[in-house]
N, C-alpha and C positions, 0 to 999 in steps of 0.2 A: 614540072617545074624542077631547077638547077639548085639543092642549097648553098650551094655557092655563090650564085647567082639572083638574091632575093627579088629582084628586079625587072629580070631577065622578059618574066613573063608579061608585066605591065608594058614594057616597051613591044613584045609581041604583038598584044593587043591591040596596041595605037597605031600600029603600022597594020595592024589586020592580017600577022603573019602567025597566029597564035594557033596551035594545035590539041583538039582535045582528044587522046587516043581512048580514054575510059571513063563513062559515065556510070555512076552507080547511086541508086536512090533505096533506101533501107525502111520499112515500115514496121513498128515493133508494136505489136498488141500486148498492152499488160492485162493479165489476169486478175478477176477480181477475186477475194476471198473465196467465194464459193467456186468458181472455176478451180482454183487450185485444190482443193477438195476433193475435186472428181477423180477417177482413174484418168481419165485423159487429162486434167490439168498434172497430174503428178508424173505422167508420162511425158511431157511436156516440159517439166523443170528439170528433168534427168537429162534433157537434148539443150535445153536455153545453155546460150554462149554469151547473152547480157550480163555479165555476174559482179559483183563491187566487193571487194576487200572489208570484212567484219569479222572482227574479233578473229583474224589469224585466218580466215574461211575465205573463198571465193562464194559470195553470195547470190543466187538469182536476183537480178532488180525484181522480178513479182513478187518474193518473198518477201525482200525490203519494204516494198509499197503494202502490199498485202495482209501482211504478218504482223506490222506494228513496229520492224526493228528497225525504220527509221524514226518513228516518236521516239522508240529506247534511246537512239542515235543521239539524240536531239537534245533528251532527257537529259542525260549523261553530259553532253557540255555545259547545259544550264546549272547542273547540281555540283561543277565543276571537278567533276570523275575525268577519269581518260576517257577520251572519246574513244570509239570501236570496238569497245568490249561487248556490245549487244548482244544479248541474246534470246534465244527462241523460247516460247512460251515451255514454260515444264523444266528447263534447265535452273542451277543455283545461279544464280542474280550473280552479275561480276566477274563471272569464269570466263574466260575464251569458249569460242565453241572448238570441241575436240571431236567431231565427226567430220564426215567429207557432209557438202550441202544438201544431196539429195536428202542423206539420213536425218541431216538435222531439222530438215524441214517435214520427213515423215513423221516424225516426233512430234514436230511442234503441231500438225495435223491430228494427229491420236488425240494429243491433249486438248485442240480447241472444238473438235467434234465432237 
């Protein structure tokens, strides 16, 4: 698709001239809290590319879902505080994450376990 011609693809489809050069399907398996606690889960967290910005760091979506980061993020919004400063278990509430995501995840896992 040409960005300068946004309707070109529709025109090509209507004429039967559209060509697809690449087709990609991505499936992501989100880990549960139990999976994250396992050695394999920790290894997978280190390799994860599906990350979101939280508190100035990129955090694995599995961590966001399973370790309560999402809930804390929404609670900050409801409480009228600056959203995105959610912290992992065991850190001082209200402070941004101060270490790489995998290290923060390991600390959270030690506290939770």
